[in-house]
C-alpha positions as MATLAB code, in Angstrom:
seq = 'MQNFYLRTAAAVAALTLSAGAALAGDTVAFLMPDQGSTRYEQHDFPGFKAEMAKLCADCTVIYQNATADATLQQQQFNSVISQGAKVVVLDAVDSTAAASLVALAQSQGVKVIAYDRPIPDKAADYYVSFDNKGIGKAIAQSLVDHLKATGVPAGAGVLQINGSPTDAAAGLIRDGIHEALEPSGYKTLAEYDTPQWTPAKAQEWAAGQITRFGGDIKGVVAANDGTGGGAIAAFKAAGVNPVPPVTGNDATIAALQLIIAGDQYNTISKPSEIVAAAAANVAVTFLKGGTPEAKTTLYKTPSELFVPAVVTAENIKAEIFDKKIQTPAEVCTGEYVDACKKLGIE';
ca = [
      -8.657   20.178  -34.126;
      -5.828   21.490  -36.279;
      -7.940   24.594  -36.876;
      -8.472   25.144  -33.146;
      -6.167   28.121  -32.728;
      -7.302   29.835  -35.926;
     -10.920   29.356  -34.905;
     -10.201   30.605  -31.382;
      -8.423   33.716  -32.608;
     -11.237   34.520  -35.001;
     -13.868   34.028  -32.317;
     -12.122   36.248  -29.820;
     -11.476   38.888  -32.469;
     -15.142   38.910  -33.446;
     -16.199   39.358  -29.861;
     -13.680   42.148  -29.408;
     -15.003   44.036  -32.407;
     -18.568   43.741  -31.183;
     -17.691   44.816  -27.654;
     -15.816   48.011  -28.158;
     -14.566   49.914  -25.140;
     -16.309   49.289  -21.832;
     -17.554   51.897  -19.429;
     -14.812   53.135  -17.116;
     -15.159   52.021  -13.527;
     -17.418   49.024  -14.135;
     -16.871   45.979  -11.941;
     -16.681   42.381  -13.163;
     -16.299   39.344  -10.894;
     -14.493   36.133  -11.787;
     -15.532   33.367   -9.377;
     -13.747   30.016   -9.645;
     -14.731   26.745   -7.938;
     -11.746   25.072   -6.309;
      -8.019   24.656   -5.966;
      -7.969   20.953   -6.758;
      -6.527   21.953  -10.127;
      -3.768   24.524  -10.512;
      -5.368   25.895  -13.684;
      -7.526   28.600  -12.081;
      -4.676   30.544  -10.472;
      -2.089   29.781  -13.139;
      -4.131   30.113  -16.340;
      -7.824   31.029  -16.126;
      -7.650   34.138  -13.952;
      -4.416   35.512  -15.477;
      -5.947   35.077  -18.936;
      -9.178   36.794  -17.926;
      -7.410   39.636  -16.143;
      -5.063   40.256  -19.070;
      -7.903   40.433  -21.592;
      -9.967   42.709  -19.347;
      -6.960   45.020  -19.036;
      -6.834   45.297  -22.833;
     -10.558   45.937  -23.217;
     -11.236   48.090  -20.178;
      -8.183   49.264  -18.278;
     -10.367   51.193  -15.820;
     -12.663   48.286  -15.016;
     -12.350   46.608  -11.623;
     -11.906   42.820  -11.691;
     -12.663   40.850   -8.524;
     -11.274   37.332   -8.281;
     -12.319   34.780   -5.673;
     -11.970   31.005   -5.360;
     -14.532   28.990   -3.398;
     -12.145   26.129   -2.497;
     -14.826   23.536   -3.401;
     -17.297   25.013   -0.887;
     -20.707   25.771   -2.431;
     -21.798   27.760    0.630;
     -18.662   29.887    0.438;
     -19.249   30.479   -3.261;
     -22.770   31.692   -2.522;
     -21.334   34.148    0.006;
     -18.756   35.311   -2.530;
     -21.453   35.708   -5.169;
     -23.588   37.832   -2.847;
     -20.538   39.864   -1.874;
     -19.480   40.785   -5.405;
     -23.021   41.850   -6.276;
     -23.068   44.057   -3.189;
     -19.752   45.511   -4.400;
     -21.455   46.562   -7.622;
     -20.444   43.822  -10.047;
     -22.442   44.204  -13.250;
     -21.212   40.910  -14.724;
     -20.295   37.740  -12.831;
     -18.274   35.013  -14.515;
     -19.180   31.899  -12.534;
     -17.521   28.492  -12.553;
     -19.929   26.764  -10.188;
     -18.925   24.464   -7.361;
     -22.416   22.971   -7.459;
     -24.143   23.330  -10.821;
     -27.588   22.689   -9.341;
     -27.206   25.149   -6.471;
     -25.904   27.762   -8.911;
     -29.360   28.090  -10.460;
     -30.496   30.213   -7.522;
     -27.439   32.451   -7.914;
     -28.307   33.089  -11.545;
     -31.887   33.936  -10.610;
     -30.702   36.328   -7.903;
     -28.303   38.136  -10.227;
     -30.768   38.439  -13.078;
     -33.413   39.839  -10.728;
     -30.982   42.688  -10.042;
     -29.965   43.257  -13.649;
     -26.596   41.536  -13.214;
     -25.402   39.369  -16.105;
     -24.035   35.881  -15.395;
     -21.569   34.126  -17.676;
     -21.414   30.414  -16.870;
     -17.779   29.427  -17.253;
     -16.460   25.923  -17.946;
     -19.313   24.296  -16.015;
     -22.852   24.774  -17.320;
     -25.859   25.564  -15.129;
     -28.609   23.262  -16.452;
     -31.523   24.326  -14.242;
     -31.447   28.077  -14.923;
     -30.263   29.660  -18.139;
     -27.320   31.980  -17.572;
     -26.886   34.955  -19.909;
     -24.045   33.191  -21.723;
     -21.922   30.049  -21.431;
     -18.245   29.825  -22.418;
     -16.341   26.565  -22.270;
     -14.505   23.864  -24.071;
     -16.804   21.136  -25.382;
     -16.894   18.932  -22.282;
     -18.876   16.086  -23.805;
     -16.482   16.154  -26.736;
     -13.562   16.000  -24.297;
     -14.935   12.881  -22.647;
     -15.514   11.156  -25.948;
     -12.097   12.170  -27.281;
     -10.032   10.908  -24.346;
     -11.967    7.641  -24.187;
     -11.824    7.062  -27.950;
      -8.099    7.767  -27.902;
      -7.671    5.093  -25.227;
      -9.893    2.619  -27.096;
      -7.888    3.126  -30.287;
      -4.658    2.604  -28.359;
      -5.897   -0.598  -26.722;
      -6.932   -1.997  -30.094;
      -3.653   -0.953  -31.723;
      -1.657   -2.698  -29.000;
      -3.617   -5.934  -29.295;
      -5.792   -5.770  -26.188;
      -8.659   -8.131  -27.047;
     -12.354   -7.283  -27.040;
     -13.988   -7.992  -23.709;
     -11.021   -6.722  -21.701;
     -11.799   -4.437  -18.776;
     -11.290   -0.740  -18.059;
     -12.044    1.531  -15.127;
     -13.892    4.835  -15.455;
     -13.137    7.679  -13.045;
     -15.489   10.621  -13.414;
     -15.356   14.090  -11.902;
     -17.457   15.610   -9.160;
     -21.126   14.553   -9.013;
     -22.103   18.188   -8.336;
     -20.367   19.464  -11.492;
     -22.514   19.496  -14.637;
     -19.367   19.667  -16.790;
     -18.209   16.426  -15.182;
     -21.539   14.916  -16.175;
     -20.978   15.956  -19.769;
     -17.475   14.474  -19.744;
     -18.923   11.261  -18.283;
     -21.554   11.099  -21.030;
     -18.891   11.560  -23.680;
     -16.818    8.751  -22.167;
     -19.852    6.472  -22.285;
     -20.371    7.299  -25.969;
     -16.886    6.040  -26.764;
     -16.738    3.055  -24.414;
     -20.165    1.514  -24.966;
     -19.613    0.481  -28.615;
     -15.884   -0.213  -28.123;
     -16.077   -3.890  -27.233;
     -14.313   -3.256  -23.918;
     -16.014   -3.805  -20.570;
     -16.288   -1.148  -17.863;
     -15.315   -3.028  -14.713;
     -16.330   -0.222  -12.350;
     -17.164    3.482  -12.456;
     -16.681    6.195   -9.818;
     -17.796    9.805   -9.357;
     -14.941   11.609   -7.585;
     -16.182   13.991   -4.848;
     -14.906   17.522   -5.576;
     -12.502   16.090   -8.185;
     -10.130   15.249   -5.307;
      -7.110   13.259   -6.574;
      -6.660   11.508   -3.226;
     -10.213   10.161   -3.385;
      -9.627    8.922   -6.942;
      -6.430    7.247   -5.771;
      -8.178    5.572   -2.857;
     -10.948    4.242   -5.096;
      -8.507    3.038   -7.755;
      -6.487    1.207   -5.111;
      -9.593   -0.712   -4.129;
     -10.293   -1.659   -7.735;
      -6.707   -2.853   -8.216;
      -7.193   -5.170   -5.251;
     -10.534   -6.286   -6.688;
      -9.675   -6.758  -10.369;
      -5.870   -6.926  -10.508;
      -4.485   -7.625  -13.965;
      -7.934   -7.536  -15.541;
      -7.612   -3.731  -15.630;
      -6.258   -2.921  -19.089;
      -6.875    0.844  -19.040;
      -8.383    3.714  -17.067;
     -10.495    6.540  -18.452;
     -10.019    9.357  -15.940;
     -11.905   12.613  -16.456;
      -9.009   14.953  -15.658;
      -5.320   14.960  -14.871;
      -5.861   15.060  -11.116;
      -8.008   11.934  -11.038;
      -5.763   10.283  -13.616;
      -2.719   11.083  -11.508;
      -4.461    9.568   -8.503;
      -5.068    6.347  -10.435;
      -1.446    6.225  -11.580;
      -0.272    6.694   -7.997;
      -2.482    3.792   -6.916;
      -0.995    1.471   -9.555;
       2.530    2.442   -8.575;
       1.803    1.942   -4.887;
       0.491   -1.515   -5.721;
       3.687   -2.350   -7.591;
       1.975   -2.598  -10.993;
       4.569   -2.174  -13.746;
       3.941   -1.069  -16.370;
       0.977    1.054  -15.391;
      -2.011    0.454  -17.714;
      -2.752    3.405  -20.014;
      -4.551    6.189  -18.136;
      -6.285    9.213  -19.650;
      -6.466   12.769  -18.379;
      -7.638   16.263  -19.230;
      -6.213   19.786  -18.641;
      -2.561   19.318  -19.716;
      -1.202   20.201  -16.277;
       2.570   20.222  -15.933;
       2.396   17.115  -13.741;
       0.374   15.265  -16.384;
       2.686   16.323  -19.191;
       5.591   14.952  -17.172;
       3.735   11.674  -16.638;
       3.075   11.396  -20.377;
       6.719   12.117  -21.160;
       7.759    9.459  -18.629;
       5.315    6.945  -20.138;
       3.069    6.687  -17.076;
       0.009    8.529  -18.463;
      -1.368    7.873  -21.930;
      -3.152   11.094  -22.857;
      -4.480   14.447  -21.740;
      -6.408   17.305  -23.301;
      -4.738   20.534  -24.329;
      -7.196   23.292  -23.663;
      -5.337   26.518  -22.929;
      -7.614   28.079  -20.343;
      -6.454   31.560  -21.304;
      -8.357   31.165  -24.586;
     -11.708   30.584  -22.892;
     -10.912   33.182  -20.235;
     -10.258   35.773  -22.945;
     -13.528   34.880  -24.649;
     -15.353   35.301  -21.317;
     -13.783   38.731  -20.888;
     -14.983   39.781  -24.330;
     -18.505   38.561  -23.569;
     -18.420   40.460  -20.265;
     -17.410   43.684  -21.973;
     -20.128   43.219  -24.573;
     -22.644   43.020  -21.726;
     -21.162   46.096  -20.057;
     -21.765   48.045  -23.267;
     -25.359   46.861  -23.406;
     -24.710   44.556  -26.352;
     -25.704   40.959  -27.050;
     -22.784   38.586  -27.626;
     -23.157   36.244  -30.569;
     -24.209   32.687  -29.722;
     -22.263   30.063  -31.649;
     -24.520   27.315  -30.245;
     -26.999   26.744  -27.426;
     -26.624   24.455  -24.417;
     -29.230   24.139  -21.663;
     -31.169   26.972  -23.328;
     -28.133   29.232  -22.849;
     -26.372   31.037  -25.720;
     -22.941   29.459  -25.806;
     -19.512   29.209  -27.332;
     -17.770   25.848  -27.058;
     -14.150   25.527  -28.112;
     -12.694   22.280  -29.480;
      -9.517   21.078  -27.769;
      -6.778   18.666  -28.842;
      -5.912   15.225  -27.487;
      -2.251   15.001  -26.479;
      -0.171   11.812  -26.294;
       3.570   11.195  -26.343;
       3.340   11.097  -30.136;
       2.198   14.710  -30.527;
       3.146   16.337  -27.229;
       6.045   18.226  -28.794;
       3.869   19.676  -31.574;
       0.793   20.430  -29.463;
       2.399   21.701  -26.263;
       5.946   22.860  -26.877;
       5.938   23.980  -30.510;
       2.772   25.999  -29.755;
       4.481   27.411  -26.642;
       1.695   26.377  -24.295;
       4.480   25.189  -21.985;
       8.245   25.411  -22.265;
      10.854   22.685  -21.799;
      12.259   24.711  -18.897;
       8.933   24.343  -17.070;
       8.325   20.664  -17.804;
      11.634   18.953  -18.573;
      13.146   19.171  -15.121;
      15.019   16.675  -12.958;
      14.124   13.083  -13.751;
      12.245   14.100  -16.940;
      15.204   15.615  -18.803;
      16.293   12.412  -20.545;
      12.743   11.360  -21.412;
      12.127   14.787  -22.952;
      15.240   14.445  -25.096;
      14.019   11.070  -26.405;
      10.867   12.858  -27.631;
      12.873   15.696  -29.173;
      11.851   18.185  -26.492;
      14.811   20.343  -25.495;
];
């Protein structure tokens, strides 16, 4: 993981060299799945747009968000093709339904880059993402190690909160969590697939499990920061203090604040701009008629999977602030100022 940024820079540079300058006036679409996470508007699209501007200043970039509506995303997909998009970067609302979108595009000579979420049933032209299965295993293993280090005995119980059942990336994260939990000696009390990754639904489910299991819950493996935040809110509403350690993923500002305050145990730092820039380079390679290099293959799709870093209170300063992924001014506000100072974040 310590070589993540060097590896990322090298990968993006290699793609840039292979791509060259794109054809002026070409259109590329960037279609994101939902607004349940702030990452798409704040990180993914800005990163993609900035890299496209460097590689092809005259290219047109269309951005649309499907707000967790698979039917709307299909309409958006059809619309951008009718507007002349030659490459579509697609983060699918429904990974199964997206197979027909890939088939439609490819029948018209349009390239599809699966982004963040894979499309298992129909091979896209390329797939760019962080290693989702690796993310699931990393956050769960981090929690397991913490429980053991703090003396939580074997046989103790944890909850597992997965992402959306229509998201293939969520399935990969779930599988990675299972890989870490199954041999851990800890018992999964209950497991939940969160519709559309909605934090409120995760909170509602967690509240029910708190009523059901009470103090038997020694930790929660949540697949992202939104679902983790929902679980934390449920514990607080139930008057549980301290909150059992809860995992996350995405390093949102809210999650970083919860980690600093001691309410969330970990998250995953995966600067979306890095993957967005890689997707832009792949898109430009396609526009020039080239074939982007496959670093691996997933679901029969040439792929590049980046390796992220697990973040806890112990390394949050080094991983987030020293690397300037976020600034203290953005995170250490209001009630979090003193807690930031205790961690050396100023």
